[in-house]
Backbone as a chain_set.jsonl record, in Angstrom:
{"seq": "MIDTSDYQNPEIFTRVFQEIFPRLMHYLETEESRELTGLGITPGQINALLILYMHDDLTMGELSAEIYLAESAATRLVDRLVKLNLVKRKGDDRDRRIVRVYLTSYGRQLAGLVFQRRSRRFTNMAEQMTLEERDMLITSVKAVLRVFEHYEVKEPSNHKGKKA", "coords": {"N": [[60.705, -1.581, 78.036], [57.892, -0.524, 76.21], [55.131, -2.378, 75.164], [53.282, -2.335, 72.152], [50.663, -3.094, 72.485], [50.081, -2.116, 74.937], [49.222, 0.431, 74.487], [46.535, 0.488, 74.413], [45.699, 1.301, 76.818], [44.766, 4.409, 77.766], [46.279, 6.151, 79.413], [48.93, 5.247, 79.271], [49.378, 5.54, 76.53], [49.111, 8.339, 76.384], [51.281, 9.19, 78.009], [53.508, 8.215, 76.548], [53.112, 9.586, 74.145], [53.373, 12.213, 75.067], [56.082, 12.186, 75.638], [57.221, 11.876, 73.117], [56.25, 14.01, 71.555], [57.452, 16.681, 72.121], [60.058, 16.296, 71.054], [59.486, 15.725, 68.375], [58.296, 18.176, 67.598], [60.507, 19.844, 67.943], [62.248, 18.921, 65.882], [60.641, 19.463, 63.616], [60.336, 22.271, 63.802], [63.019, 23.055, 63.641], [63.684, 22.189, 61.052], [61.874, 23.759, 59.591], [62.88, 26.289, 60.166], [65.389, 26.058, 58.937], [64.613, 25.788, 56.22], [63.664, 28.302, 55.71], [65.767, 29.967, 56.025], [67.572, 32.832, 55.22], [65.595, 33.814, 53.574], [63.985, 35.817, 54.532], [61.353, 35.799, 55.494], [58.493, 34.929, 57.539], [57.371, 31.931, 59.322], [54.518, 31.895, 59.314], [53.959, 33.563, 57.14], [55.118, 32.074, 55.035], [53.487, 29.847, 55.095], [51.057, 30.9, 54.182], [51.871, 31.65, 51.6], [52.49, 29.117, 50.524], [49.982, 27.891, 50.56], [48.685, 29.492, 48.671], [50.323, 28.874, 46.532], [49.602, 26.275, 45.996], [46.873, 26.543, 45.649], [46.018, 28.851, 43.938], [44.514, 32.12, 43.529], [42.604, 32.674, 45.625], [39.922, 33.839, 47.699], [40.018, 36.398, 50.233], [38.646, 35.469, 52.466], [38.65, 32.683, 52.022], [41.412, 32.182, 52.074], [42.034, 32.996, 54.706], [40.647, 31.052, 56.151], [42.044, 28.764, 55.357], [44.572, 29.193, 56.471], [43.988, 29.333, 59.089], [43.369, 31.761, 60.453], [41.758, 34.696, 61.723], [39.836, 36.819, 59.562], [40.648, 39.507, 59.736], [43.244, 39.32, 60.814], [44.438, 37.785, 58.818], [44.269, 39.601, 56.746], [46.087, 41.568, 57.602], [48.424, 40.03, 57.473], [48.519, 39.509, 54.716], [48.785, 42.152, 53.854], [51.446, 42.65, 54.63], [52.724, 40.797, 52.97], [52.103, 41.854, 50.476], [53.574, 44.238, 50.587], [56.09, 43.129, 50.485], [56.177, 42.364, 47.914], [55.227, 39.819, 47.239], [52.668, 38.863, 46.992], [49.599, 39.821, 45.335], [46.635, 41.787, 45.339], [43.327, 41.574, 44.023], [40.258, 42.828, 42.893], [37.208, 40.979, 42.723], [35.826, 39.972, 39.632], [33.086, 39.599, 39.332], [31.873, 40.25, 41.749], [32.257, 43.016, 43.523], [32.716, 43.29, 46.21], [34.28, 41.24, 47.003], [37.611, 40.256, 47.539], [40.378, 39.005, 45.9], [43.332, 37.002, 46.208], [46.538, 36.698, 44.881], [49.592, 35.075, 43.907], [52.568, 36.866, 43.191], [54.987, 36.859, 40.493], [57.465, 36.705, 41.722], [56.671, 35.859, 44.285], [55.647, 33.346, 43.599], [57.997, 32.094, 42.738], [59.487, 32.068, 45.143], [57.785, 30.59, 46.877], [57.76, 28.24, 45.413], [60.434, 27.451, 45.666], [60.616, 26.904, 48.446], [58.679, 24.914, 48.571], [59.916, 22.954, 46.999], [62.196, 22.434, 48.597], [60.95, 21.416, 50.885], [59.644, 19.209, 49.784], [61.836, 17.672, 48.992], [62.932, 17.124, 51.506], [60.867, 15.571, 52.668], [60.844, 13.465, 50.869], [63.396, 12.396, 51.297], [62.996, 11.573, 53.939], [60.986, 9.646, 53.542], [62.411, 7.762, 52.102], [63.94, 6.643, 54.069], [62.248, 5.065, 55.431], [60.212, 2.113, 55.801], [57.778, 0.751, 53.501], [55.54, -0.011, 54.925], [55.869, 1.514, 57.276], [55.626, 4.097, 56.209], [52.958, 4.008, 55.347], [51.678, 3.614, 57.824], [52.398, 6.007, 59.084], [51.146, 8.025, 57.496], [48.472, 7.207, 57.813], [48.233, 7.506, 60.594], [48.749, 10.278, 60.997], [46.588, 11.339, 59.58], [44.55, 10.371, 61.227], [45.056, 11.802, 63.603], [44.596, 14.42, 62.673], [41.876, 14.159, 62.026], [40.762, 13.805, 64.582], [41.482, 16.276, 65.794], [40.04, 18.006, 64.087], [37.467, 17.164, 64.678], [37.221, 18.004, 67.356], [37.465, 20.713, 66.887], [35.084, 21.295, 65.581], [33.223, 20.547, 67.54], [33.912, 22.192, 69.717], [34.035, 25.508, 69.336], [36.82, 26.907, 67.786], [39.701, 28.82, 68.851], [40.981, 30.093, 66.831], [39.845, 32.123, 65.43], [40.392, 34.489, 66.632], [43.069, 34.63, 66.52], [46.267, 36.066, 66.067], [48.221, 37.376, 63.317]], "CA": [[60.143, -1.17, 76.756], [56.438, -0.644, 76.184], [54.546, -3.15, 74.068], [52.245, -1.504, 71.518], [49.341, -3.449, 73.018], [49.876, -1.27, 76.115], [48.616, 1.695, 74.067], [45.093, 0.418, 74.651], [45.525, 2.078, 78.034], [44.949, 5.82, 77.379], [47.314, 6.818, 80.205], [50.232, 4.873, 78.708], [49.439, 6.223, 75.232], [49.332, 9.764, 76.648], [52.643, 9.377, 78.508], [54.444, 8.01, 75.44], [52.923, 10.697, 73.202], [53.96, 13.4, 75.707], [57.533, 12.078, 75.517], [57.594, 11.99, 71.703], [55.789, 15.254, 70.94], [58.435, 17.784, 72.117], [61.146, 15.99, 70.119], [58.941, 15.894, 67.024], [58.159, 19.615, 67.354], [61.868, 20.377, 67.797], [62.737, 18.611, 64.534], [59.844, 20.187, 62.624], [60.675, 23.693, 63.885], [64.389, 23.204, 63.14], [63.624, 22.061, 59.592], [61.196, 24.937, 59.054], [63.835, 27.388, 60.27], [66.39, 25.839, 57.887], [64.094, 26.041, 54.873], [63.383, 29.731, 55.561], [67.015, 30.713, 56.213], [67.962, 33.738, 54.147], [64.47, 34.236, 52.73], [63.413, 37.037, 55.093], [59.918, 35.695, 55.752], [58.137, 34.175, 58.739], [56.631, 30.694, 59.057], [53.13, 32.214, 58.963], [53.937, 34.094, 55.774], [55.366, 31.011, 54.053], [52.294, 28.999, 55.04], [50.107, 31.557, 53.277], [52.406, 31.54, 50.233], [52.362, 27.734, 50.065], [48.553, 27.667, 50.277], [48.431, 30.138, 47.377], [51.088, 28.13, 45.524], [48.824, 25.079, 45.654], [45.49, 26.937, 45.322], [46.067, 30.28, 43.61], [43.238, 32.779, 43.28], [41.676, 32.5, 46.733], [39.405, 35.053, 48.311], [40.596, 36.617, 51.56], [37.952, 34.557, 53.382], [39.16, 31.324, 51.799], [42.793, 32.139, 52.555], [42.043, 33.057, 56.172], [40.223, 29.733, 56.638], [43.122, 27.797, 55.085], [45.714, 29.42, 57.363], [43.445, 29.338, 60.444], [43.423, 33.094, 61.051], [40.61, 35.562, 61.495], [40.043, 37.598, 58.331], [41.405, 40.733, 60.016], [44.656, 38.936, 60.951], [44.896, 37.369, 57.481], [44.426, 40.832, 55.966], [47.37, 42.164, 58.008], [49.481, 39.179, 56.936], [48.563, 39.777, 53.27], [49.36, 43.5, 53.705], [52.909, 42.518, 54.695], [53.164, 40.073, 51.768], [52.003, 42.807, 49.359], [54.736, 45.133, 50.706], [57.277, 42.36, 50.091], [55.974, 42.022, 46.502], [55.046, 38.375, 47.122], [51.289, 38.634, 46.554], [48.837, 40.999, 44.92], [45.188, 41.691, 45.529], [42.526, 42.008, 42.882], [38.829, 42.714, 43.117], [36.524, 39.939, 41.956], [35.163, 40.529, 38.449], [31.625, 39.5, 39.446], [31.383, 40.812, 43.006], [33.284, 43.977, 43.935], [32.971, 43.17, 47.654], [35.224, 40.137, 47.205], [39.005, 40.513, 47.175], [41.119, 37.772, 45.625], [44.766, 37.117, 46.468], [47.346, 35.948, 43.916], [51.045, 35.183, 44.027], [53.317, 37.54, 42.126], [55.976, 35.91, 39.953], [58.464, 36.549, 42.783], [56.036, 35.024, 45.308], [55.57, 31.983, 43.062], [59.367, 31.554, 42.778], [59.853, 31.829, 46.534], [56.979, 29.465, 47.364], [58.245, 27.057, 44.699], [61.704, 27.064, 46.279], [60.325, 26.279, 49.74], [57.953, 23.679, 48.261], [60.931, 21.979, 46.562], [62.995, 22.06, 49.77], [60.098, 20.584, 51.733], [59.436, 17.946, 49.064], [63.09, 16.924, 49.093], [63.057, 16.651, 52.887], [59.917, 14.476, 52.881], [61.308, 12.334, 50.055], [64.508, 11.804, 52.06], [62.412, 10.884, 55.081], [60.29, 8.457, 53.037], [63.421, 6.78, 51.691], [64.482, 6.022, 55.281], [61.166, 4.304, 56.06], [59.645, 1.023, 55.013], [56.455, 1.055, 52.959], [54.589, -0.167, 56.031], [56.016, 2.684, 58.143], [55.027, 5.246, 55.507], [51.508, 3.837, 55.399], [51.251, 3.858, 59.205], [52.567, 7.429, 59.377], [50.064, 8.774, 56.845], [47.227, 6.825, 58.489], [48.246, 8.095, 61.936], [48.608, 11.737, 60.9], [45.189, 11.58, 59.203], [43.734, 10.126, 62.419], [45.247, 12.943, 64.505], [43.866, 15.548, 62.077], [40.441, 13.891, 62.166], [40.406, 14.077, 65.975], [41.544, 17.729, 65.979], [38.916, 18.614, 63.365], [36.265, 16.822, 65.445], [37.178, 18.924, 68.491], [37.266, 22.064, 66.365], [33.653, 21.418, 65.294], [32.509, 20.469, 68.815], [34.24, 23.372, 70.511], [34.536, 26.533, 68.411], [38.242, 27.15, 68.038], [40.155, 30.174, 69.151], [41.758, 30.655, 65.722], [39.19, 33.32, 64.891], [41.026, 35.674, 67.184], [44.525, 34.47, 66.454], [46.933, 37.158, 65.347], [49.209, 36.966, 62.302]], "C": [[58.643, -1.449, 76.753], [56.019, -1.43, 74.948], [53.419, -2.309, 73.468], [50.851, -1.874, 71.992], [49.034, -2.645, 74.281], [49.188, 0.046, 75.758], [47.097, 1.663, 74.158], [44.744, 1.193, 75.914], [45.798, 3.546, 77.685], [46.051, 6.537, 78.154], [48.712, 6.493, 79.681], [50.421, 5.556, 77.36], [49.793, 7.691, 75.439], [50.762, 10.02, 77.104], [53.664, 9.241, 77.376], [54.34, 9.163, 74.445], [53.538, 11.977, 73.748], [55.485, 13.376, 75.613], [57.995, 12.331, 74.084], [57.345, 13.392, 71.156], [56.815, 16.386, 70.978], [59.592, 17.543, 71.146], [60.692, 16.178, 68.685], [58.834, 17.374, 66.679], [59.53, 20.262, 67.164], [62.379, 20.143, 66.376], [61.963, 19.379, 63.467], [60.193, 21.672, 62.615], [62.085, 23.961, 63.357], [64.406, 23.147, 61.619], [62.951, 23.276, 58.959], [62.129, 26.139, 59.084], [64.899, 27.279, 59.179], [65.853, 26.203, 56.514], [63.791, 27.516, 54.64], [64.637, 30.597, 55.702], [67.335, 31.555, 54.984], [66.821, 34.241, 53.282], [63.77, 35.487, 53.262], [61.909, 36.997, 55.296], [59.673, 34.787, 56.95], [57.44, 32.867, 58.367], [55.17, 30.945, 58.669], [53.007, 32.734, 57.54], [54.173, 32.994, 54.75], [54.18, 30.067, 53.982], [51.256, 29.592, 54.1], [50.579, 31.438, 51.832], [52.247, 30.121, 49.685], [50.909, 27.366, 49.773], [48.226, 28.267, 48.916], [49.177, 29.436, 46.244], [50.286, 26.916, 45.046], [47.407, 25.409, 45.2], [45.45, 28.431, 45.029], [44.654, 30.813, 43.411], [42.207, 32.473, 44.366], [41.132, 33.855, 47.16], [40.091, 35.214, 49.668], [39.953, 35.671, 52.57], [38.457, 33.133, 53.259], [40.581, 31.185, 52.335], [42.827, 32.137, 54.078], [41.611, 31.719, 56.771], [41.339, 28.704, 56.473], [44.311, 27.962, 56.029], [45.273, 29.582, 58.82], [43.65, 30.664, 61.166], [42.096, 33.792, 60.822], [40.894, 36.399, 60.252], [40.856, 38.856, 58.588], [42.899, 40.426, 60.153], [45.23, 38.509, 59.605], [45.112, 38.589, 56.597], [45.747, 41.511, 56.308], [48.543, 41.355, 57.452], [49.638, 39.431, 55.435], [49.118, 41.174, 53.011], [50.886, 43.427, 53.694], [53.45, 41.805, 53.457], [53.088, 40.956, 50.524], [53.213, 43.738, 49.383], [56.033, 44.443, 50.296], [57.225, 41.929, 48.624], [55.852, 40.506, 46.272], [53.636, 38.005, 46.671], [50.699, 39.943, 46.049], [47.365, 40.713, 45.163], [44.498, 42.147, 44.259], [41.062, 41.842, 43.254], [38.235, 41.628, 42.233], [35.765, 40.586, 40.801], [33.644, 40.546, 38.586], [31.065, 40.156, 40.693], [32.47, 41.708, 43.583], [33.587, 43.92, 45.427], [34.035, 42.12, 47.961], [36.61, 40.533, 46.713], [39.7, 39.168, 47.018], [42.61, 38.038, 45.81], [45.503, 36.171, 45.525], [48.815, 36.073, 44.28], [51.586, 36.036, 42.89], [54.299, 36.511, 41.562], [57.075, 35.656, 40.987], [57.922, 35.646, 43.893], [55.951, 33.571, 44.874], [56.955, 31.326, 43.087], [59.762, 31.169, 44.201], [59.092, 30.63, 47.098], [57.431, 28.169, 46.7], [59.541, 26.53, 45.288], [61.462, 26.334, 47.597], [59.596, 24.951, 49.528], [58.934, 22.586, 47.83], [61.782, 21.501, 47.736], [62.216, 21.083, 50.653], [59.876, 19.22, 51.087], [60.675, 17.066, 49.157], [63.253, 16.325, 50.49], [62.118, 15.47, 53.139], [60.278, 13.251, 52.046], [62.452, 11.623, 50.763], [63.989, 11.015, 53.26], [61.753, 9.583, 54.624], [61.274, 7.362, 52.655], [64.046, 6.057, 52.879], [63.455, 5.136, 55.985], [60.748, 3.148, 55.158], [58.291, 1.473, 54.475], [55.4, 0.971, 54.056], [54.656, 1.039, 56.973], [55.415, 3.927, 57.497], [53.51, 5.194, 55.606], [50.983, 4.132, 56.802], [51.35, 5.339, 59.552], [51.425, 8.244, 58.782], [48.731, 8.478, 57.524], [47.132, 7.493, 59.857], [48.057, 9.607, 61.905], [47.175, 12.095, 60.505], [44.262, 11.375, 60.402], [43.838, 11.295, 63.396], [44.491, 14.16, 63.973], [42.36, 15.377, 62.23], [39.984, 14.215, 63.586], [40.429, 15.58, 66.244], [40.359, 18.414, 65.31], [37.599, 18.333, 64.073], [36.116, 17.778, 66.629], [36.933, 20.354, 68.041], [35.79, 22.313, 66.073], [32.86, 21.432, 66.588], [32.691, 21.726, 69.641], [34.779, 24.426, 69.565], [35.963, 26.913, 68.778], [38.519, 28.612, 68.331], [40.864, 30.804, 67.972], [41.112, 31.896, 65.141], [39.848, 34.585, 65.428], [42.536, 35.64, 67.131], [45.142, 35.568, 65.61], [47.96, 36.611, 64.38], [50.602, 37.175, 62.812]], "O": [[58.192, -2.487, 77.238], [56.491, -1.178, 73.84], [52.685, -1.645, 74.2], [49.939, -1.051, 71.911], [47.871, -2.503, 74.659], [48.631, 0.707, 76.634], [46.443, 2.693, 73.999], [43.624, 1.683, 76.061], [46.927, 3.898, 77.346], [46.693, 7.439, 77.616], [49.582, 7.363, 79.65], [51.493, 6.089, 77.075], [50.666, 8.227, 74.756], [51.397, 10.966, 76.637], [54.579, 10.057, 77.26], [55.355, 9.661, 73.957], [54.151, 12.743, 73.004], [56.114, 14.43, 75.519], [59.046, 12.934, 73.867], [58.147, 13.904, 70.376], [57.04, 17.014, 69.943], [60.055, 18.475, 70.489], [61.427, 16.728, 67.866], [59.235, 17.788, 65.591], [59.689, 21.135, 66.312], [62.885, 21.066, 65.739], [62.557, 19.89, 62.518], [60.332, 22.27, 61.548], [62.322, 24.976, 62.702], [65.064, 23.96, 60.97], [63.394, 23.767, 57.921], [62.166, 26.921, 58.134], [65.27, 28.28, 58.567], [66.544, 26.849, 55.727], [63.671, 27.944, 53.491], [64.578, 31.813, 55.52], [67.364, 31.056, 53.859], [67.047, 35.015, 52.352], [63.04, 36.146, 52.522], [61.253, 38.039, 55.273], [60.528, 33.984, 57.326], [56.975, 32.706, 57.239], [54.645, 30.272, 57.783], [52.068, 32.39, 56.821], [53.515, 32.967, 53.71], [53.888, 29.532, 52.913], [50.644, 28.872, 53.312], [49.78, 31.157, 50.938], [51.907, 29.942, 48.516], [50.636, 26.612, 48.839], [47.565, 27.628, 48.097], [48.697, 29.414, 45.11], [50.289, 26.575, 43.863], [46.802, 24.643, 44.449], [44.892, 29.196, 45.816], [43.719, 30.053, 43.158], [41.083, 32.067, 44.071], [41.791, 34.883, 47.006], [40.677, 34.263, 50.186], [40.64, 35.13, 53.436], [38.669, 32.451, 54.262], [40.914, 30.187, 52.975], [43.569, 31.36, 54.679], [42.154, 31.297, 57.793], [41.553, 27.87, 57.352], [44.984, 26.984, 56.354], [46.081, 29.926, 59.682], [44.049, 30.698, 62.33], [41.395, 33.515, 59.849], [42.052, 36.66, 59.924], [41.671, 39.242, 57.751], [43.732, 41.189, 59.663], [46.374, 38.832, 59.284], [46.038, 38.611, 55.786], [46.453, 41.98, 55.415], [49.539, 41.927, 57.01], [50.758, 39.553, 54.938], [49.851, 41.367, 52.041], [51.541, 44.055, 52.863], [54.513, 42.163, 52.95], [53.912, 40.825, 49.619], [53.814, 44.006, 48.342], [56.963, 45.091, 49.816], [58.111, 41.22, 48.147], [56.307, 39.98, 45.256], [53.43, 36.965, 46.046], [51.229, 41.024, 46.303], [46.922, 39.565, 45.189], [45.008, 42.989, 43.519], [40.673, 40.84, 43.854], [38.712, 41.39, 41.123], [35.134, 41.629, 40.975], [32.983, 41.415, 38.017], [29.908, 40.577, 40.704], [33.487, 41.219, 44.076], [34.608, 44.447, 45.867], [34.618, 42.113, 49.045], [36.766, 41.072, 45.617], [39.619, 38.305, 47.893], [43.087, 39.153, 45.597], [45.143, 35.002, 45.387], [49.232, 37.06, 44.887], [51.117, 35.938, 41.756], [54.422, 35.411, 42.102], [57.561, 34.533, 41.118], [58.632, 34.769, 44.384], [56.157, 32.665, 45.681], [57.079, 30.146, 43.416], [60.3, 30.087, 44.438], [59.688, 29.754, 47.725], [57.481, 27.121, 47.344], [59.735, 25.32, 45.401], [62.035, 25.271, 47.838], [59.867, 23.974, 50.227], [58.805, 21.433, 48.24], [62.061, 20.308, 47.86], [62.746, 20.068, 51.105], [59.915, 18.194, 51.766], [60.572, 15.859, 49.374], [63.659, 15.172, 50.641], [62.519, 14.48, 53.752], [60.042, 12.121, 52.472], [62.48, 10.394, 50.826], [64.48, 9.927, 53.559], [61.94, 8.538, 55.248], [61.006, 6.178, 52.858], [64.617, 4.978, 52.718], [63.754, 4.528, 57.012], [60.902, 3.193, 53.937], [57.727, 2.463, 54.943], [54.48, 1.786, 54.107], [53.62, 1.534, 57.418], [54.764, 4.724, 58.173], [52.858, 6.193, 55.908], [49.969, 4.813, 56.96], [50.48, 5.871, 60.241], [50.808, 9.055, 59.473], [47.948, 9.392, 57.783], [46.071, 7.99, 60.236], [47.291, 10.155, 62.698], [46.608, 13.05, 61.036], [43.296, 12.119, 60.574], [42.832, 11.731, 63.954], [43.821, 14.856, 64.737], [41.65, 16.337, 62.528], [38.935, 14.832, 63.774], [39.501, 16.11, 66.856], [39.742, 19.304, 65.896], [36.705, 19.179, 64.069], [35.03, 18.3, 66.881], [36.268, 21.122, 68.737], [35.294, 23.418, 66.293], [31.931, 22.225, 66.738], [31.731, 22.258, 70.199], [35.878, 24.264, 69.036], [36.267, 27.204, 69.935], [37.697, 29.496, 68.093], [41.316, 31.944, 68.077], [41.769, 32.652, 64.426], [39.86, 35.621, 64.763], [43.201, 36.537, 67.648], [44.604, 35.95, 64.57], [48.505, 35.526, 64.582], [51.568, 36.89, 62.105]]}, "num_chains": 1, "name": "protein.A"}
């Protein structure tokens, strides 16, 4: 068994992380698949809906940044969501060049359902952890995000060309 003090060695940290990461991704992908069962939408589409659920009335540029897609890919994703009657577009009242994206009532219901499912899952997870473990998890995830964001700034990311 590895002592946590061994994690000072980057090679040991990397090996342990490499062992944990595939299992973590498996559980996250399985849960995401479960929460979308029967809804007829993709993970990318639900991510956009959840962003709009939490921050309605975004411009296409703001939405594309939030979902890490180029504006052209985000536009195609929104086109599909419009056809599914989950979102609607509206021109900005002050600047006609700007297009804003809103959830329809159906889109709000669907996003709310997934948000509730996800909240329940995270609440169940939190109930299985000690307060210290919860604190360490949040601190650790924030640290990982900080490192990723640092690399994203240092090295322009490829998400600009990512397809929906």
